[in-house]
N, C-alpha and C positions, 0 to 999 in steps of 0.2 A: 554206660557212656554215651553210646546215639541216644537214648530218651533225656538223658539231663541236655545236650548239645540242641537239642529239637525243641525242649522246651526253653532254655532261656532264647532260644530264637523267637519262640510267642511269646515269651515276657517283652521281649524287645521290641518287636513288632507291635504288641500292644500296647505300647505305650505311644505310638506316633498315633495310634487311633485314626487310620487311613484301610477303609476296606478294600482300596486297589493295593496298598501294600500287603495289607494280610492274604490275599487272592493271589497276590505276584509272589509271595513267597512261598504258597502253597502248591503253584504249579512248579517253582522253582523245583522245590525238593523234590515233586514226580518228574521232572526234566534232569535232573542229577543222576537220582536212581537208575533213568532209562540209559542213560548216556553211559554210566559205570557198566549197566548190564550189556552192550553194546558194542562195549570195546573188551572186556573181560574175556579173558580166553575161558573161563571157568566157567560151570553154574553158578547162577546168582541165587540167594534167598529172599522170597518175597515176605519173607520174616520180618527182616531187618527194614522193609519199606513201612511195612504196618507199624513198627516200635517208634521209626520216625514220625509218621502221622499221630500218634495216638500221644506222644509227647509233646508236638507241635500244640494239636488241642489243649492238653495239658497246660500247657504253656498259659495259653491265650486263657483258658478258664480261670486259672489260678492269680491272674492279670485281672479280670472282671473280678475276679470275688476280693482279692486286694482293695480293688478301687469300689465295691461294694461296701465292705466295711471301713472304708475309712469315713465314704460319705455316709452312713449311718452312724458312723461315731462323732461325726461336728455334727449333726442334727441334734442331736439325743443330750 
């Protein structure tokens, strides 16, 4: 579920086509994890952060691949 949520965020932020937005959301993912780790009474797993980062990047890559596929389809 975490991977799919991060991937959908990556696709949505990719639609904005703003480098600032892409960087801001990436920082917000890390900041949210850091805040959750600081507030949590128990130990936190960095594996969840890794899954979120991989999902975010996968969403961005999926958006760019779809954009490229549509562009090549239009020119053909």
